[in-house]
C-alpha positions as a Markdown table, in Angstrom:
| # | Residue | x | y | z |
|---|---|---|---|---|
| 1 | Met | -161.9 | -4.8 | -65.1 |
| 2 | Ile | -158.7 | -5.0 | -67.0 |
| 3 | Arg | -155.6 | -6.0 | -65.0 |
| 4 | Leu | -153.2 | -6.8 | -67.8 |
| 5 | Phe | -152.6 | -4.6 | -70.9 |
| 6 | Val | -150.7 | -6.4 | -73.6 |
| 7 | Gly | -149.2 | -4.5 | -76.6 |
| 8 | Leu | -148.5 | -6.9 | -79.5 |
| 9 | Gly | -145.4 | -6.3 | -81.6 |
| 10 | Asn | -141.9 | -7.5 | -82.5 |
| 11 | Pro | -138.8 | -6.8 | -80.5 |
| 12 | Gly | -135.8 | -4.9 | -81.9 |
| 13 | Pro | -135.0 | -1.4 | -83.3 |
| 14 | Glu | -135.6 | -2.6 | -86.9 |
| 15 | Tyr | -139.3 | -3.2 | -86.0 |
| 16 | Glu | -139.9 | -0.3 | -83.6 |
| 17 | Asp | -141.7 | 2.0 | -86.0 |
| 18 | Thr | -143.4 | -0.6 | -88.2 |
| 19 | Arg | -147.1 | -0.9 | -88.5 |
| 20 | His | -147.1 | -4.3 | -86.8 |
| 21 | Asn | -145.8 | -2.6 | -83.6 |
| 22 | Ala | -148.8 | -0.4 | -83.1 |
| 23 | Gly | -149.7 | -2.4 | -79.9 |
| 24 | Phe | -146.2 | -1.5 | -78.5 |
| 25 | Trp | -146.8 | 2.2 | -79.2 |
| 26 | Trp | -150.0 | 2.0 | -77.2 |
| 27 | Val | -148.7 | 0.4 | -74.0 |
| 28 | Gln | -145.6 | 2.6 | -74.1 |
| 29 | Ala | -148.0 | 5.6 | -74.2 |
| 30 | Leu | -150.0 | 4.2 | -71.3 |
| 31 | Ala | -146.8 | 3.7 | -69.3 |
| 32 | Arg | -145.9 | 7.3 | -69.8 |
| 33 | Arg | -149.3 | 8.5 | -68.8 |
| 34 | Leu | -149.3 | 6.4 | -65.6 |
| 35 | Gly | -145.7 | 7.0 | -64.7 |
| 36 | Gly | -144.6 | 3.4 | -65.2 |
| 37 | Ser | -141.4 | 2.0 | -66.7 |
| 38 | Phe | -140.7 | -1.3 | -68.5 |
| 39 | Gln | -138.2 | -3.8 | -67.2 |
| 40 | Ala | -137.0 | -6.9 | -68.9 |
| 41 | Asp | -138.3 | -10.0 | -67.1 |
| 42 | Arg | -137.2 | -13.4 | -68.3 |
| 43 | Asn | -139.9 | -15.2 | -66.3 |
| 44 | Tyr | -142.5 | -13.6 | -68.6 |
| 45 | His | -140.5 | -13.4 | -71.8 |
| 46 | Gly | -141.0 | -9.7 | -72.2 |
| 47 | Leu | -140.8 | -6.1 | -70.9 |
| 48 | Val | -143.1 | -5.6 | -67.9 |
| 49 | Ala | -144.3 | -2.5 | -66.1 |
| 50 | Arg | -146.1 | -2.8 | -62.8 |
| 51 | Ile | -148.4 | 0.1 | -61.9 |
| 52 | Asn | -149.5 | 0.5 | -58.4 |
| 53 | Asn | -152.3 | 2.7 | -57.3 |
| 54 | Ala | -153.7 | 3.3 | -60.8 |
| 55 | Pro | -157.0 | 5.3 | -60.7 |
| 56 | Gly | -160.0 | 3.1 | -59.8 |
| 57 | Thr | -158.0 | 0.1 | -58.8 |
| 58 | Ser | -157.4 | -1.8 | -55.5 |
| 59 | Gly | -154.3 | -3.5 | -56.6 |
| 60 | Pro | -151.5 | -3.4 | -59.2 |
| 61 | Ile | -152.0 | -3.6 | -62.9 |
| 62 | Trp | -149.6 | -4.9 | -65.5 |
| 63 | Leu | -148.4 | -3.6 | -68.8 |
| 64 | Leu | -146.6 | -6.1 | -71.1 |
| 65 | Gln | -144.6 | -6.1 | -74.3 |
| 66 | Pro | -143.8 | -9.7 | -75.3 |
| 67 | Met | -140.3 | -10.1 | -76.6 |
| 68 | Thr | -141.0 | -13.5 | -78.2 |
| 69 | Tyr | -141.8 | -12.1 | -81.7 |
| 70 | Met | -145.4 | -11.8 | -82.7 |
| 71 | Asn | -146.0 | -15.5 | -83.5 |
| 72 | Leu | -145.3 | -16.6 | -79.9 |
| 73 | Ser | -146.9 | -13.7 | -78.0 |
| 74 | Gly | -149.1 | -16.1 | -76.1 |
| 75 | Lys | -146.1 | -17.7 | -74.4 |
| 76 | Ser | -145.4 | -14.3 | -72.7 |
| 77 | Val | -149.0 | -13.4 | -71.9 |
| 78 | Ala | -149.9 | -16.8 | -70.5 |
| 79 | Ala | -146.8 | -16.9 | -68.2 |
| 80 | Leu | -147.7 | -13.6 | -66.6 |
| 81 | Ala | -151.4 | -14.2 | -66.4 |
| 82 | Arg | -151.0 | -17.6 | -64.8 |
| 83 | Phe | -148.6 | -16.4 | -62.2 |
| 84 | Phe | -150.7 | -13.5 | -61.1 |
| 85 | Lys | -154.0 | -15.3 | -61.6 |
| 86 | Ile | -155.4 | -13.0 | -64.2 |
| 87 | Ala | -158.3 | -14.3 | -66.1 |
| 88 | Pro | -158.7 | -13.9 | -69.9 |
| 89 | Glu | -161.6 | -11.6 | -69.3 |
| 90 | Glu | -159.2 | -9.3 | -67.4 |
| 91 | Ile | -156.7 | -9.0 | -70.3 |
| 92 | Leu | -156.7 | -6.4 | -73.1 |
| 93 | Ala | -154.6 | -7.1 | -76.2 |
| 94 | Ile | -153.8 | -4.0 | -78.3 |
| 95 | His | -152.8 | -4.8 | -81.9 |
| 96 | Asp | -152.7 | -3.5 | -85.5 |
| 97 | Glu | -155.7 | -4.3 | -87.7 |
| 98 | Leu | -155.5 | -4.6 | -91.5 |
| 99 | Asp | -159.2 | -4.5 | -92.0 |
| 100 | Ile | -159.7 | -1.1 | -90.4 |
| 101 | Ala | -158.5 | 2.2 | -92.0 |
| 102 | Pro | -155.8 | 4.3 | -90.3 |
| 103 | Gly | -157.6 | 6.8 | -87.9 |
| 104 | Glu | -160.2 | 4.2 | -86.9 |
| 105 | Met | -160.3 | 1.6 | -84.1 |
| 106 | Lys | -162.6 | -1.1 | -82.6 |
| 107 | Phe | -162.9 | -2.3 | -79.1 |
| 108 | Lys | -164.5 | -5.7 | -78.3 |
| 109 | Gln | -164.3 | -8.9 | -76.3 |
| 110 | Gly | -163.7 | -12.3 | -77.7 |
| 111 | Gly | -164.1 | -13.4 | -81.3 |
| 112 | Gly | -161.7 | -14.9 | -83.8 |
| 113 | Asn | -158.2 | -14.0 | -84.6 |
| 114 | Gly | -158.7 | -12.6 | -88.1 |
| 115 | Gly | -155.4 | -14.3 | -89.2 |
| 116 | His | -153.4 | -12.2 | -86.7 |
| 117 | Asn | -150.6 | -14.4 | -85.5 |
| 118 | Gly | -150.3 | -12.7 | -82.1 |
| 119 | Leu | -154.0 | -13.2 | -81.3 |
| 120 | Lys | -153.8 | -16.7 | -82.6 |
| 121 | Asp | -151.0 | -17.7 | -80.2 |
| 122 | Met | -152.7 | -15.9 | -77.3 |
| 123 | Gln | -155.9 | -17.9 | -77.8 |
| 124 | Ala | -153.9 | -21.1 | -77.9 |
| 125 | Gln | -151.8 | -20.4 | -74.8 |
| 126 | Leu | -154.6 | -19.0 | -72.7 |
| 127 | Gly | -157.1 | -21.7 | -73.8 |
| 128 | Ser | -159.7 | -19.0 | -74.4 |
| 129 | Pro | -160.6 | -16.3 | -76.9 |
| 130 | Asn | -162.5 | -14.3 | -74.2 |
| 131 | Phe | -159.8 | -11.6 | -73.7 |
| 132 | Trp | -160.6 | -8.0 | -74.8 |
| 133 | Arg | -159.1 | -6.5 | -78.0 |
| 134 | Leu | -158.4 | -3.0 | -79.1 |
| 135 | Arg | -157.8 | -3.1 | -82.9 |
| 136 | Leu | -155.9 | -0.1 | -84.2 |
| 137 | Gly | -156.5 | 0.4 | -87.9 |
| 138 | Ile | -153.5 | 0.4 | -90.2 |
| 139 | Gly | -155.3 | -0.2 | -93.5 |
| 140 | His | -154.7 | -2.9 | -96.1 |
| 141 | Pro | -152.3 | -2.8 | -99.0 |
| 142 | Gly | -155.0 | -4.2 | -101.3 |
| 143 | His | -153.4 | -7.6 | -102.2 |
| 144 | Lys | -152.9 | -10.5 | -99.8 |
| 145 | Ala | -149.5 | -11.2 | -101.2 |
| 146 | Glu | -148.3 | -7.7 | -100.0 |
| 147 | Val | -149.5 | -8.0 | -96.4 |
| 148 | Ala | -146.3 | -9.4 | -94.8 |
| 149 | Asn | -144.1 | -6.6 | -96.3 |
| 150 | Tyr | -146.8 | -4.0 | -95.6 |
| 151 | Val | -147.1 | -4.6 | -91.9 |
| 152 | Leu | -143.3 | -4.7 | -91.4 |
| 153 | Arg | -142.8 | -1.3 | -93.0 |
| 154 | Lys | -143.0 | 2.1 | -91.4 |
| 155 | Pro | -146.2 | 4.0 | -92.3 |
| 156 | Pro | -146.0 | 7.5 | -93.8 |
| 157 | Leu | -145.9 | 10.2 | -91.2 |
| 158 | Ala | -149.6 | 11.2 | -91.9 |
| 159 | Glu | -150.7 | 7.6 | -91.3 |
| 160 | Arg | -148.6 | 7.3 | -88.1 |
| 161 | Gln | -150.3 | 10.4 | -86.8 |
| 162 | Leu | -153.7 | 9.0 | -87.4 |
| 163 | Val | -152.8 | 5.9 | -85.3 |
| 164 | Glu | -151.3 | 8.1 | -82.6 |
| 165 | Asp | -154.6 | 10.1 | -82.5 |
| 166 | Cys | -156.5 | 6.8 | -81.9 |
| 167 | Ile | -154.0 | 5.9 | -79.2 |
| 168 | Ala | -154.6 | 9.2 | -77.4 |
| 169 | Lys | -158.4 | 8.9 | -77.7 |
| 170 | Ser | -158.5 | 5.3 | -76.4 |
| 171 | Leu | -156.2 | 6.1 | -73.5 |
| 172 | Asp | -158.9 | 8.4 | -72.2 |
| 173 | Ala | -161.1 | 5.3 | -71.7 |
| 174 | Val | -158.5 | 3.4 | -69.5 |
| 175 | Asp | -159.9 | 4.7 | -66.3 |
| 176 | Leu | -163.3 | 3.2 | -67.2 |
| 177 | Met | -161.6 | -0.2 | -68.1 |
| 178 | Leu | -159.9 | -0.2 | -64.7 |
| 179 | Lys | -163.3 | 0.3 | -63.0 |
| 180 | Gly | -164.8 | -2.5 | -65.0 |
| 181 | Glu | -167.1 | -0.2 | -66.9 |
| 182 | Met | -166.5 | -1.8 | -70.2 |
| 183 | Glu | -169.6 | -0.7 | -72.0 |
| 184 | Arg | -168.9 | 2.9 | -71.1 |
| 185 | Ala | -165.3 | 2.4 | -72.3 |
| 186 | Met | -166.6 | 1.0 | -75.6 |
| 187 | Met | -168.9 | 3.9 | -76.1 |
| 188 | Lys | -166.1 | 6.4 | -75.4 |
| 189 | Ile | -163.7 | 4.7 | -77.8 |
| 190 | His | -166.3 | 4.3 | -80.6 |
| 191 | Ala | -167.8 | 7.8 | -80.2 |
| 192 | Lys | -167.6 | 9.8 | -83.4 |
| 193 | Pro | -166.3 | 13.4 | -83.2 |
| 194 | Pro | -169.1 | 15.9 | -83.4 |
| 195 | Arg | -169.8 | 17.2 | -86.9 |
| 196 | Pro | -168.7 | 20.8 | -87.3 |
| 197 | Lys | -171.7 | 23.1 | -87.6 |
| 198 | Pro | -172.1 | 24.5 | -91.1 |
| 199 | Pro | -171.1 | 28.1 | -91.4 |
| 200 | Arg | -174.0 | 30.6 | -91.3 |
| 201 | Pro | -174.8 | 32.1 | -94.7 |
| 202 | Ala | -173.2 | 35.5 | -95.0 |
| 203 | Ala | -175.8 | 38.3 | -94.6 |
| 204 | Ala | -176.4 | 40.2 | -97.8 |
| 205 | Pro | -174.8 | 43.6 | -97.7 |
| 206 | Lys | -177.1 | 46.4 | -97.0 |
| 207 | Thr | -177.7 | 48.8 | -99.8 |
| 208 | Glu | -178.0 | 52.5 | -98.9 |
| 209 | Glu | -181.2 | 54.0 | -99.9 |
| 210 | Thr | -180.7 | 57.1 | -102.0 |
| 211 | Thr | -183.3 | 59.8 | -102.3 |
| 212 | Pro | -183.7 | 61.1 | -105.8 |
| 213 | Lys | -182.5 | 64.6 | -106.3 |
| 214 | Pro | -185.2 | 67.1 | -107.2 |
| 215 | Thr | -185.2 | 67.9 | -110.9 |
| 216 | Asp | -184.9 | 71.5 | -111.9 |
| 217 | Pro | -188.2 | 73.0 | -113.1 |
| 218 | Ser | -188.5 | 73.4 | -116.8 |
| 219 | Pro | -187.7 | 76.9 | -118.0 |
| 220 | Pro | -190.8 | 78.9 | -118.9 |
């Protein structure tokens, strides 16, 4: 089961709506859904929300927004995880993903860091890559040299809405994560929306049958 939900991002109002803060958007949405609120905690170098009595749990769960800047996210995550004895396998990191298009997301456990500095530091500080990841697609600018500026810019409104749609859909799988039903959570997150049924072909208009008028008899 997941006991610690970590949204990755950068602190400060100048970064609040940038693509790199998609993880913050997610945990903020989860806090609203569960009725939690974030409080600054210097012991864990971040904003922390403790949720008691979440559905399917026997103890508290934790929501975390590291305030260390992205490159040092692991410092915050490891401090909280060590204190509350939370294993890497009980942690979900939510982050932006360049290699996935806006409107798409991927859920998995373990793996590499894909060059994502937040994941890189989490792996180093936790001493394990075995935490879960929810990768929210933000798309790629097309050229590696443009990546740094791209992730630190606000997405167009249409793109932001696509990310928000993914957030809403994935939040519906949180109850399964809290019960430890990770395979079912994965299926729910990866499920494609049903294809709309093609419209039925319009029925051909009925033509009224006309009976021919009798012709006048020829004159004698």
